[in-house]
C-alpha positions as CSV (number, residue, x, y, z in Angstrom):
1,M,-10.3,-145.4,-107.1
2,A,-13.8,-146.8,-107.5
3,W,-15.7,-145.1,-104.7
4,A,-13.8,-141.7,-105.4
5,A,-15.3,-141.5,-108.9
6,S,-19.1,-142.0,-107.8
7,F,-18.6,-139.6,-104.9
8,D,-20.1,-136.7,-106.6
9,E,-23.3,-138.6,-108.1
10,F,-24.1,-140.0,-104.7
11,F,-23.9,-137.3,-102.9
12,K,-25.5,-134.7,-105.2
13,N,-28.6,-137.2,-105.6
14,F,-30.4,-135.6,-102.5
15,K,-32.6,-133.3,-102.0
16,R,-31.5,-130.2,-100.1
17,E,-33.7,-131.0,-97.2
18,S,-31.8,-134.3,-96.4
19,K,-28.4,-133.3,-97.9
20,L,-25.5,-133.4,-94.8
21,L,-22.8,-131.6,-97.3
22,S,-23.1,-128.2,-98.3
23,E,-22.1,-127.7,-102.4
24,E,-18.8,-126.0,-101.3
25,T,-17.6,-129.4,-99.0
26,I,-18.9,-131.6,-101.9
27,T,-16.9,-130.0,-104.3
28,L,-13.7,-129.5,-102.5
29,I,-13.7,-133.2,-101.3
30,K,-14.1,-134.3,-105.1
31,F,-11.3,-131.4,-106.1
32,H,-9.0,-133.4,-103.5
33,I,-9.6,-137.2,-104.9
34,E,-9.0,-136.2,-108.4
35,K,-5.8,-134.6,-107.5
36,N,-5.7,-137.9,-105.5
37,D,-4.3,-136.0,-102.8
38,L,-6.1,-138.4,-99.9
39,Q,-4.6,-136.5,-96.7
40,E,-6.5,-133.2,-97.6
41,A,-9.7,-135.4,-98.8
42,L,-9.5,-137.1,-95.5
43,S,-8.8,-134.0,-93.8
44,V,-12.2,-132.4,-95.3
45,I,-14.2,-135.2,-94.5
46,D,-13.0,-135.6,-91.0
47,S,-13.8,-132.0,-90.3
48,A,-17.8,-132.6,-92.0
49,L,-18.1,-135.7,-89.7
50,R,-16.9,-133.9,-86.6
51,D,-19.1,-131.1,-87.8
52,I,-22.1,-133.4,-88.1
53,E,-21.8,-135.3,-85.1
54,N,-21.3,-132.3,-82.6
55,A,-23.8,-130.2,-84.1
56,T,-26.5,-128.4,-81.5
57,L,-29.6,-127.2,-82.4
58,N,-31.6,-124.7,-80.5
59,I,-35.1,-124.2,-81.4
60,A,-36.7,-121.0,-79.5
61,V,-40.9,-121.3,-79.3
62,T,-42.5,-118.0,-78.3
63,G,-46.2,-117.2,-78.2
64,E,-49.3,-116.0,-76.0
65,T,-50.5,-117.9,-73.0
66,G,-53.4,-119.9,-74.2
67,T,-51.9,-120.4,-77.7
68,G,-51.1,-124.0,-77.3
69,K,-47.2,-122.8,-77.4
70,S,-46.4,-125.8,-74.2
71,T,-48.3,-128.4,-76.0
72,F,-46.7,-127.3,-79.5
73,I,-43.1,-128.2,-77.7
74,N,-44.0,-131.5,-76.5
75,A,-45.2,-132.2,-79.9
76,L,-42.2,-131.7,-81.4
77,R,-40.3,-133.3,-78.5
78,G,-42.8,-136.7,-78.8
79,V,-43.7,-136.4,-75.2
80,G,-47.2,-137.3,-74.2
81,Q,-48.9,-134.3,-72.4
82,E,-48.8,-136.3,-68.8
83,E,-45.0,-137.9,-69.3
84,E,-42.1,-136.7,-66.8
85,G,-40.3,-133.9,-68.1
86,A,-43.5,-132.7,-70.1
87,A,-43.6,-128.9,-70.7
88,A,-46.8,-127.6,-68.0
89,T,-50.0,-127.4,-70.2
90,G,-53.1,-125.4,-69.4
91,V,-51.1,-123.3,-66.7
92,T,-51.2,-119.6,-66.8
93,E,-48.0,-118.2,-67.7
94,T,-46.4,-116.2,-64.4
95,T,-42.6,-116.4,-65.5
96,M,-40.7,-113.8,-67.6
97,E,-37.7,-116.1,-67.9
98,R,-36.9,-118.8,-70.7
99,K,-37.0,-122.7,-70.1
100,Q,-35.4,-125.1,-71.6
101,Y,-36.5,-128.5,-72.6
102,D,-34.0,-131.3,-74.1
103,H,-35.5,-133.8,-76.5
104,P,-35.9,-137.1,-74.7
105,K,-33.5,-139.0,-77.2
106,F,-31.0,-136.7,-78.7
107,S,-29.8,-133.8,-75.9
108,Q,-28.3,-131.9,-79.1
109,V,-31.5,-130.5,-79.8
110,K,-32.9,-128.1,-77.0
111,I,-36.3,-126.5,-77.1
112,W,-36.5,-123.2,-75.7
113,D,-39.9,-122.0,-74.2
114,L,-39.8,-118.2,-74.2
115,P,-42.5,-115.9,-72.6
116,G,-44.6,-114.3,-75.0
117,I,-43.7,-110.6,-75.8
118,G,-47.3,-109.6,-74.8
119,S,-46.7,-110.9,-71.1
120,T,-43.6,-108.5,-70.8
121,N,-42.5,-104.9,-71.2
122,F,-40.3,-105.4,-73.1
123,P,-40.0,-103.9,-76.8
124,P,-38.9,-106.1,-79.2
125,Q,-35.3,-105.3,-79.9
126,S,-35.0,-105.8,-75.7
127,Y,-36.8,-109.0,-75.5
128,L,-34.7,-110.9,-78.0
129,T,-31.5,-109.2,-75.9
130,E,-33.1,-110.3,-72.8
131,M,-34.0,-114.0,-74.1
132,K,-30.5,-114.4,-75.4
133,F,-31.7,-114.3,-79.0
134,S,-28.2,-115.2,-80.6
135,E,-28.3,-118.8,-79.2
136,Y,-31.1,-119.7,-81.2
137,D,-31.2,-121.6,-84.9
138,F,-34.4,-120.4,-85.3
139,F,-37.6,-119.0,-83.6
140,I,-40.9,-120.3,-83.8
141,I,-44.0,-117.7,-83.3
142,V,-47.1,-119.9,-82.0
143,S,-51.1,-118.2,-82.5
144,A,-54.2,-119.9,-81.6
145,T,-56.4,-117.0,-83.1
146,R,-55.0,-114.5,-85.6
147,F,-51.6,-113.4,-85.2
148,K,-51.0,-110.0,-83.3
149,E,-49.4,-106.8,-83.8
150,N,-46.8,-108.0,-80.8
151,D,-46.2,-111.4,-83.0
152,A,-45.3,-109.5,-86.0
153,Q,-43.3,-106.5,-84.8
154,L,-40.9,-109.6,-83.0
155,A,-41.1,-111.2,-86.6
156,K,-39.7,-108.0,-88.0
157,A,-37.2,-107.6,-85.4
158,I,-36.1,-111.3,-85.9
159,K,-35.7,-110.3,-89.9
160,E,-33.5,-107.1,-89.2
161,M,-31.3,-109.4,-87.2
162,K,-31.0,-111.9,-90.2
163,M,-32.5,-114.6,-88.2
164,N,-35.4,-117.3,-89.5
165,F,-38.6,-117.4,-87.8
166,Y,-42.0,-119.5,-88.7
167,F,-45.5,-118.8,-88.1
168,V,-47.4,-121.6,-86.8
169,R,-51.0,-121.3,-85.9
170,T,-52.5,-124.1,-83.8
171,K,-55.5,-125.8,-82.6
172,T,-56.4,-126.0,-86.3
173,D,-58.3,-129.3,-85.3
174,N,-60.3,-127.2,-83.1
175,D,-61.4,-124.6,-85.4
176,L,-62.5,-127.5,-87.8
177,Y,-64.6,-129.0,-85.6
178,N,-66.6,-126.4,-84.5
179,E,-67.0,-125.1,-87.7
180,Q,-68.6,-128.5,-88.5
181,K,-70.4,-128.6,-85.5
182,S,-72.4,-125.1,-86.5
183,K,-72.3,-125.7,-90.4
184,P,-72.6,-129.4,-90.8
185,K,-74.7,-128.6,-94.4
186,S,-71.8,-126.2,-96.0
187,F,-69.0,-127.5,-94.0
188,N,-65.6,-127.3,-96.2
189,K,-62.5,-128.3,-94.7
190,E,-60.1,-127.1,-97.3
191,K,-62.4,-123.7,-97.7
192,V,-62.0,-123.0,-93.7
193,M,-58.5,-123.9,-93.4
194,M,-57.8,-121.3,-96.6
195,N,-59.7,-118.7,-94.6
196,I,-58.0,-119.1,-91.4
197,R,-54.7,-119.0,-93.6
198,E,-55.9,-115.7,-95.2
199,D,-56.8,-114.2,-92.2
200,C,-53.6,-114.5,-90.1
201,S,-51.3,-113.6,-93.5
202,R,-53.4,-110.8,-94.1
203,H,-52.9,-109.3,-90.0
204,L,-49.4,-109.7,-90.6
205,Q,-49.0,-108.6,-93.9
206,D,-50.5,-105.2,-92.4
207,I,-47.3,-104.7,-90.4
208,L,-44.3,-106.8,-92.2
209,S,-45.6,-105.5,-95.7
210,S,-44.8,-109.1,-96.9
211,E,-46.8,-112.3,-96.5
212,P,-45.3,-114.7,-94.9
213,P,-46.2,-118.7,-95.0
214,V,-48.3,-119.4,-92.0
215,F,-48.5,-123.3,-90.9
216,L,-51.7,-124.5,-89.7
217,V,-51.0,-127.7,-87.3
218,S,-52.9,-129.5,-85.0
219,N,-50.5,-130.5,-81.5
220,F,-52.0,-134.1,-81.6
221,D,-51.3,-134.8,-85.2
222,R,-47.6,-134.8,-86.4
223,S,-48.6,-136.3,-89.4
224,G,-51.5,-134.1,-90.5
225,Y,-52.1,-130.5,-91.6
226,D,-49.3,-128.7,-92.0
227,F,-46.9,-130.4,-89.6
228,P,-45.0,-132.1,-92.3
229,E,-44.7,-129.2,-94.2
230,L,-43.4,-127.0,-91.4
231,E,-40.9,-129.5,-90.9
232,M,-39.5,-129.6,-94.3
233,K,-39.1,-126.2,-94.6
234,L,-37.2,-126.3,-91.4
235,L,-34.3,-129.0,-93.0
236,R,-34.3,-127.0,-96.0
237,E,-33.3,-123.6,-94.4
238,L,-31.1,-125.4,-91.6
239,P,-27.1,-125.2,-92.3
240,A,-26.5,-128.6,-94.3
241,H,-24.5,-130.0,-91.1
242,K,-27.3,-129.4,-88.5
243,R,-29.8,-131.1,-90.8
244,H,-28.4,-134.6,-89.5
245,I,-29.6,-134.3,-85.9
246,F,-32.7,-132.3,-86.7
247,M,-33.5,-135.3,-88.6
248,L,-33.1,-138.1,-86.4
249,S,-35.2,-136.3,-83.8
250,L,-38.4,-136.2,-86.0
251,H,-40.9,-139.0,-85.6
252,S,-41.2,-141.7,-87.6
253,V,-44.8,-140.8,-88.3
254,T,-44.8,-140.0,-92.2
255,E,-43.3,-142.1,-94.9
256,A,-41.7,-138.8,-96.0
257,A,-39.7,-138.7,-92.3
258,I,-38.8,-141.6,-92.0
259,N,-37.3,-141.8,-95.7
260,L,-35.5,-138.4,-95.0
261,K,-34.0,-140.5,-91.9
262,R,-32.5,-143.2,-94.3
263,D,-31.5,-140.8,-96.8
264,S,-29.3,-138.9,-94.1
265,L,-27.7,-142.0,-91.9
266,K,-26.8,-143.1,-95.4
267,Q,-24.7,-140.0,-96.3
268,K,-23.2,-140.4,-92.8
269,V,-22.5,-144.0,-93.8
270,R,-21.2,-143.6,-97.1
271,L,-18.8,-140.4,-95.3
272,E,-17.6,-142.7,-93.2
273,A,-16.7,-145.5,-95.5
274,M,-14.7,-143.4,-97.5
275,K,-12.8,-142.1,-94.7
276,A,-12.1,-146.0,-93.8
277,G,-11.6,-146.6,-97.3
278,I,-8.6,-143.4,-97.5
279,L,-7.1,-144.6,-94.2
280,A,-7.1,-147.9,-95.4
281,T,-4.6,-146.8,-98.0
282,I,-2.4,-145.8,-95.9
283,P,-0.7,-148.7,-93.7
284,L,-1.5,-147.5,-90.1
285,G,-2.7,-150.7,-89.1
286,G,-4.7,-152.0,-86.1
287,M,-7.2,-149.3,-86.5
288,I,-10.5,-152.1,-87.4
289,R,-11.2,-153.8,-84.2
290,D,-13.2,-150.8,-82.5
291,D,-15.3,-150.7,-85.3
292,I,-16.2,-154.4,-85.9
293,E,-17.0,-154.6,-82.3
294,N,-19.3,-151.3,-82.0
295,L,-21.4,-152.8,-85.2
296,D,-23.8,-154.0,-82.8
297,E,-24.2,-151.0,-81.1
298,T,-24.6,-149.4,-84.4
299,F,-27.7,-151.6,-85.3
300,N,-29.2,-150.7,-82.0
301,L,-28.7,-147.2,-82.6
302,Y,-30.4,-147.4,-85.9
303,R,-33.4,-149.1,-84.4
304,S,-33.9,-146.2,-81.9
305,Y,-33.8,-143.9,-84.8
306,F,-36.6,-145.3,-86.5
307,G,-38.4,-145.9,-83.5
308,L,-37.7,-150.0,-83.6
309,D,-36.3,-150.1,-79.9
310,D,-37.9,-153.0,-77.9
311,A,-39.1,-150.2,-75.3
312,S,-40.9,-148.4,-78.6
313,L,-41.8,-152.0,-79.9
314,E,-43.3,-153.5,-76.5
315,K,-45.4,-150.3,-76.3
316,I,-47.0,-151.2,-79.7
317,A,-47.2,-154.9,-78.8
318,E,-48.9,-153.8,-75.5
319,D,-51.7,-152.6,-78.1
320,F,-52.1,-155.5,-79.6
321,D,-52.1,-157.8,-76.8
322,M,-48.7,-159.5,-77.9
323,S,-45.6,-159.8,-76.2
324,L,-42.7,-158.3,-77.8
325,N,-41.1,-161.2,-79.1
326,E,-44.5,-162.3,-80.7
327,F,-44.9,-158.8,-82.2
328,K,-41.1,-158.9,-83.7
329,V,-42.1,-161.9,-86.0
330,H,-43.9,-159.7,-87.9
331,L,-41.3,-157.3,-88.8
332,R,-37.8,-157.7,-91.2
333,F,-34.8,-156.4,-89.2
334,P,-35.1,-159.2,-86.7
335,H,-34.5,-161.8,-89.2
336,L,-31.6,-160.3,-91.1
337,F,-29.2,-162.6,-89.6
338,A,-31.4,-165.4,-88.2
339,E,-29.3,-167.9,-89.4
340,D,-26.2,-167.0,-87.0
341,N,-28.2,-165.4,-83.9
342,D,-26.1,-167.3,-81.8
343,V,-23.1,-166.0,-82.9
344,P,-22.4,-162.4,-81.7
345,L,-22.1,-160.1,-85.5
346,G,-18.9,-158.5,-84.2
347,D,-17.4,-162.1,-83.8
348,R,-18.7,-163.1,-86.9
349,L,-16.8,-159.9,-88.5
350,A,-13.9,-160.7,-86.7
351,K,-13.6,-164.0,-87.7
352,Y,-13.9,-162.9,-91.3
353,I,-11.1,-159.9,-90.8
354,K,-8.7,-162.2,-89.5
355,H,-9.2,-165.0,-92.4
356,I,-9.1,-162.6,-94.9
357,S,-6.1,-160.4,-93.5
358,S,-3.7,-163.6,-93.4
359,V,-4.3,-164.6,-97.0
360,T,-4.1,-161.0,-98.6
361,G,-2.5,-158.3,-96.2
362,G,-3.5,-155.7,-94.0
363,P,-4.6,-152.9,-96.0
364,V,-6.2,-154.9,-98.9
365,A,-7.9,-156.7,-96.4
366,T,-9.4,-153.7,-95.0
367,C,-10.6,-152.0,-97.9
368,I,-12.4,-155.5,-98.4
369,Y,-14.3,-155.4,-94.9
370,Y,-15.2,-151.5,-95.1
371,R,-16.9,-152.6,-98.2
372,K,-19.0,-155.3,-96.5
373,T,-19.9,-153.4,-93.7
374,Y,-21.0,-150.5,-95.9
375,Y,-23.5,-153.0,-97.4
376,L,-24.4,-154.5,-94.2
377,Q,-25.2,-151.1,-92.7
378,N,-27.1,-150.3,-96.2
379,L,-29.0,-153.3,-95.7
380,F,-29.8,-152.6,-92.3
381,L,-31.0,-149.3,-92.8
382,D,-33.1,-150.1,-95.8
383,T,-34.9,-152.9,-93.4
384,A,-35.3,-150.6,-90.7
385,A,-36.8,-148.1,-92.7
386,N,-39.2,-150.5,-94.4
387,D,-40.2,-151.7,-90.7
388,A,-41.1,-148.3,-89.6
389,I,-42.8,-147.6,-92.9
390,A,-45.0,-150.8,-92.3
391,L,-45.8,-150.0,-88.7
392,L,-47.6,-146.7,-89.9
393,N,-50.1,-149.0,-90.7
394,K,-49.9,-151.6,-87.8
395,E,-52.9,-153.9,-88.9
396,A,-51.3,-154.3,-92.1
397,L,-48.3,-156.1,-90.9
398,F,-50.3,-159.1,-89.9
399,E,-52.7,-159.9,-93.0
400,K,-49.7,-161.5,-94.3
401,K,-46.9,-162.6,-92.2
402,V,-43.4,-161.3,-93.5
403,G,-40.8,-163.7,-91.9
404,T,-37.0,-163.9,-92.8
405,Y,-35.7,-161.0,-94.9
406,I,-35.0,-162.2,-98.4
407,S,-32.1,-160.2,-100.1
408,N,-29.1,-161.7,-101.9
409,P,-26.5,-162.2,-99.2
410,P,-22.9,-160.6,-99.8
411,D,-20.5,-163.0,-101.3
412,Y,-18.0,-163.3,-98.3
413,W,-20.6,-164.4,-95.7
414,E,-19.7,-167.9,-94.8
């Protein structure tokens, strides 16, 4: 099987931070395919897809009052400070209870606001028990100045329980602004950031006997400072099956984040195509109609993942005093199937598969169909990702009209 021969090469071609399968799972699937034990291969692929699709992510964020913890939580969720459901900012912490915030697009991603340990009477071990530490995938400890002894002791307790934690220093933009204002002649951004980082690390090292990385961020700039590095670190250290949902929850504010989403979705599409290809070799029949009808829905999901859904684009169009349709002219994805806009994609594919089935028979037709839908999904992913990258520099969209997407059409399209 041609698709089986390239399996190992395809999945091992991705960097760790975007890889959806563990090395063990890749090896196991490859082993079953090589032995032509397709039922076992199907079982492993099916299990991997279930793990990916059902994965939840629980992120614990803790820090003292005034550190920008709530604003950081809003930044992770992509929620404005004044939007409905935003974590309250600029208020004194009065509760000793943890509070849950769901990601607005992905309810599987839950961010837990925990009171700073200095705000409680709990020692580190009791604090973790009270805050239900076992429910979280990792901890983020936030500070706006140097990290205090309570923060380091908490990290030490988390480490003893073999859980991951990360130190985030917020309000870096404020510190740089103040430094530049007070010392305009001698101001050096890199030097100031290095001093902040070293001061934080020194205080942590005194207690932890190690020098953990400190990420300097601005809660109002997800694409700058150490925010992208923090996201990459989290992705590298998450279990493989949980990376997909975290990648989808990342905002398309850097080219790296957009490409990670593209890579993640391409792996999932490949797994689904392999599953379908294996099923197609077994005469089950009647299994493709739902997938045909869902392809339009799938493309709409991809649009949402890359911030190209109508609601997101409408906000951008308003900034340029344009209508949504006027703005879409400058993007590629709306023109992918422009010649057949009057006919829903599902109907076109259904017509095609009905025709080919009458000529070649069910299983063969199904294999051909899935090769074509695999092509279409990858084409759409590349187009959506490239549009999202173009939107990072919105003004450049208007320098040259993009027009209809140019590519070699699939040989079956009539």
